[in-house]
C-alpha positions in Angstrom: 16.0 -11.0 49.7 17.6 -10.3 46.2 14.8 -10.6 43.6 16.6 -8.9 40.8 16.6 -12.0 38.6 12.9 -12.6 39.3 12.1 -9.0 38.5 14.0 -9.5 35.2 11.8 -12.5 34.4 8.6 -10.6 35.3 9.8 -7.7 33.1 10.0 -10.2 30.2 6.6 -11.5 31.1 4.9 -8.2 30.2 4.9 -9.0 26.4 3.0 -12.3 27.1 0.0 -10.4 28.5 -2.7 -8.8 26.3 -4.8 -5.8 27.5 -7.6 -8.1 28.5 -5.1 -10.3 30.4 -3.9 -7.4 32.4 -7.5 -6.2 33.1 -8.5 -9.7 34.3 -5.4 -10.1 36.4 -6.0 -6.7 38.2 -9.6 -7.6 38.7 -8.8 -11.0 40.1 -6.2 -9.6 42.5 -8.3 -6.6 43.4 -8.5 -7.4 47.1 -4.7 -7.7 47.4 -3.6 -4.4 45.7 -4.2 -0.7 46.1 -7.0 0.9 44.3 -4.7 3.3 42.4 -2.9 0.3 40.9 -6.3 -1.3 39.9 -7.2 1.8 38.0 -4.3 1.5 35.5 -4.5 -1.8 33.5 -1.5 -0.9 31.5 2.0 -2.5 31.2 3.3 -0.1 33.9 0.3 -0.8 36.0 0.8 -4.6 35.8 4.5 -4.2 36.7 3.4 -2.1 39.7 0.9 -4.8 40.6 3.4 -7.7 40.5 6.0 -5.4 42.2 3.6 -4.9 45.1 3.2 -8.7 45.4 7.0 -8.9 45.6 7.2 -6.2 48.3 4.6 -8.0 50.4 6.5 -11.3 49.8 3.3 -12.9 48.3 5.7 -14.2 45.6 9.5 -14.6 45.7 12.2 -16.4 43.8 11.4 -19.7 45.6 7.6 -19.6 45.6 5.7 -18.3 42.6 2.6 -20.4 43.3 0.4 -17.4 44.1 1.0 -15.6 40.8 1.0 -18.9 38.7 -2.4 -19.8 40.3 -3.7 -16.3 39.4 -2.7 -16.7 35.8 -4.3 -20.2 35.7 -7.6 -18.8 37.1 -7.8 -16.1 34.4 -6.9 -18.6 31.7 -3.6 -16.9 30.8 -1.8 -20.2 30.2 1.2 -18.7 28.3 2.2 -16.5 31.3 1.6 -19.4 33.8 3.7 -21.8 31.8 6.5 -19.2 31.5 6.7 -18.8 35.3 6.5 -22.6 35.8 9.4 -23.1 33.4 11.4 -20.5 35.4 10.5 -22.2 38.7 11.5 -25.6 37.4 14.8 -24.3 36.2 15.5 -22.9 39.6 14.7 -26.2 41.2 16.7 -28.2 38.7 19.8 -25.9 38.9 19.9 -24.2 42.3 23.7 -23.8 42.1 23.5 -21.7 39.0 20.9 -19.6 40.7 23.1 -19.1 43.8 26.0 -18.2 41.6 24.0 -15.5 39.8 23.1 -14.1 43.3 26.7 -14.1 44.5 28.2 -12.6 41.4 25.7 -10.4 39.7 28.2 -7.8 38.4 30.2 -10.3 36.5 27.5 -12.4 34.8 24.1 -10.8 35.0 24.2 -7.0 35.3 27.7 -5.9 34.4 27.5 -2.2 33.6 29.7 -2.6 30.5 27.5 -5.4 29.2 24.3 -3.4 29.8 25.9 -0.3 28.2 27.0 -2.4 25.2 23.5 -3.9 24.8 22.0 -0.4 25.0 24.5 0.9 22.5 23.7 -2.0 20.1 20.0 -1.4 20.5 20.4 2.4 19.8 22.6 1.6 16.8 20.0 -0.9 15.5 17.2 1.6 16.0 19.2 4.3 14.3 20.0 2.0 11.4 16.4 0.9 11.1 15.3 4.6 11.1 17.9 5.4 8.4 16.8 2.5 6.2 13.2 3.5 6.7 13.9 7.0 5.5 15.8 5.7 2.5 12.9 3.4 1.7 10.4 6.3 2.0 12.6 8.4 -0.3 12.8 5.6 -2.8 9.0 5.0 -2.7 8.4 8.8 -3.2 10.8 8.8 -6.1 9.1 5.9 -7.9 5.7 7.4 -7.2 6.8 10.8 -8.7 8.4 8.9 -11.7 5.2 6.9 -12.2 3.1 10.1 -12.1 5.4 11.9 -14.6 5.4 8.9 -17.0 1.6 8.6 -16.8 1.3 12.4 -17.4 3.5 12.1 -20.5 1.6 9.1 -21.8 -1.7 11.0 -21.3 -0.4 14.0 -23.1 0.8 12.0 -26.1 -2.5 10.1 -26.2 -4.5 13.3 -26.3 -2.1 14.8 -28.9 -2.5 11.7 -31.1 -6.3 11.8 -30.8 -6.2 15.5 -31.9 -4.0 14.7 -34.9 -6.1 11.7 -35.8 -9.3 13.8 -35.8 -7.6 16.5 -37.9 -6.6 13.8 -40.4 -10.1 12.4 -40.5 -11.6 15.9 -41.1 -9.1 16.5 -43.9 -9.9 13.2 -45.5 -13.6 14.0 -45.3 -13.1 17.4 -46.9 -11.0 15.7 -49.6 -13.7 13.1 -50.3 -16.3 15.9 -50.5 -14.1 17.7 -53.0 -13.6 14.6 -55.1 -17.4 14.0 -55.1 -18.0 17.6 -56.1 -15.5 17.3 -59.0 -17.2 14.0 -60.2 -20.6 15.6 -60.0 -19.3 18.6 -62.0 -17.8 16.3 -64.5 -21.0 14.4 -64.9 -22.9 17.6 -65.4 -20.4 18.7 -68.0 -20.7 15.4 -69.8 -24.5 15.7 -69.8 -24.2 19.3 -71.2 -21.7 18.1 -73.8 -24.0 15.4 -74.9 -26.9 17.8 -75.1 -24.8 20.2 -77.1 -23.7 17.5 -79.5 -27.3 16.4 -79.9 -28.3 20.0 -80.7 -25.5 20.4 -83.2 -26.4 17.1 -84.8 -30.1 18.2 -85.1 -29.0 21.6 -86.4 -26.8 19.9 -89.1 -29.7 17.7 -90.1 -31.9 20.7 -90.4 -29.4 22.6 -92.5 -28.9 19.6 -94.8 -32.6 19.3 -95.2 -32.9 23.0 -96.3 -30.0 22.6 -98.7 -31.6 19.6 -100.3 -35.0 21.3 -100.5 -33.4 24.4 -102.2 -31.6 22.2 -104.7 -34.8 20.4 -105.6 -36.6 23.7 -106.3 -33.8 25.0 -108.5 -33.8 21.7 -110.5 -37.6 21.9 -111.1 -37.6 25.4 -112.4 
């Protein structure tokens, strides 16, 4: 029996199963599969498991009840509904299914179509890788530019702080100088007042002596 279309559907089914789903399925069907298949709850192991069911004719393109019931029992509703939809489509459109069997090279597995899909996939992957590399380079460029700008800003900030401190120190020295000059001027003013006072006293003393001498001369 040609089960290529069914195998294609089962191959698409692999993305609907989580790791826990695969483990539960292999545990549930443990009595019907080989031990070596049970020991590998991976995507490949699950495909081998379902492939063994196909080989033993437990499931086929017309009867998927065994596998659907298994998915229902392990509460994997998404996979069960996916297979039910496929089964219902087969029942509703048997002529299309028969046509796909009779003419697989033209409609389903044409080598040029497969090659074209593979080429498109490889082209898309290469384009994505190229864009990712460009994105990484752009991100690296902006990171380096950000680091350079921050370094320059830090340098200018430090330089401005140094200049500001120097200006503050110069202003402080200048204020001290002005204070010292004012203090010296005050001292000079005090000394000048003292000198003027001394000169004034000396003048008074001289005037007194002169008057006293004149009085003595007049009396004699």
